[in-house]
N, C-alpha and C positions, 0 to 999 in steps of 0.2 A: 359440506362447507369446509374451506381450507383455513386453518388458523396460522397465525404468524409463528415462526419457530422460536422467536425470542422477543420479549418486550422489555426494554430497558435492562438488559443483562439478566433477564429471567428466562430460564430455559425450561421448556415443557418436556417432561419425562413421558415418553410414549411406551406403552406396554411394559412398564417397570424396568426398562433398560437404563440404569443409572450410569453405566460406563459410557454409553453413547451420548447421554446428556452432558456428562463431564467433558467428553471430547469436544462437543459442540461449544460448551462454555469456554474451554481453553482456546478454541479457534477464534471465538468472538473477542476474548480479552487480548489475544496476541495481535489481532487485526487493529484493535483500538490503541495498541501501544502500551498496554498496562504493564506487561512484563518488562519491557525496556525501561519504563519509568521506575519500576520497582528495583531493577538491577542498578540503575543510575543512582538512586537515592539510598541504596543500602549502605554505601560508605561515601566518604568525602571525595568529591571530584575536584582536583586541583584546577586553578584558573586556566593554565595552558591546555589542559585536557578538555575543558569546557569550550575554549576558543577553537580548538582543533575539531571537536565534534560539531559545533555550530557551523564552522566554515565548510566542513565536509558535507553537511546536509544542505547548505546553500548551494554549493557547487553541484551536488547531485541533482537537486531540483532544477537548476538552470540547465544542466545537461539533458535531463529527461524532457524538459519543455522544448528545448531546441530539437531534440531527436524526434519528438512527436510532431513538431511543426514540419520538419523535413519529410517525415514519412507521409504525413497527410498531403504534402505538396506532390510527392512522387505518386501517390495512389489516386490522384485526381483522374477522373474519367475523361473529361473534355478539356484537353490541353493541347496547345499547338506543338508541332514537331520541332524540337530544338535544333535539329539538323535537317532542314528541308532538302530534298533531292538526293540524299545519301543512300536511301534504301532502294 
């Protein structure tokens, strides 16, 4: 029977390998954005830095969404030839 590797940020230690479990926990927490949040709240963030960060994340998400839309359009299988008769 296969068990989940983690449940609600709880990591199962297999064969007493604590180092491997700590690495897995660090990966989980970095994926969840825990470390970024900790670094951000460790000291005061000025309002212009906050605006810059928020605007950057908005622009990044818009760019990624547009790129994924374009790539999915290009990777379609059944699409008409945009330049008929040229090949």
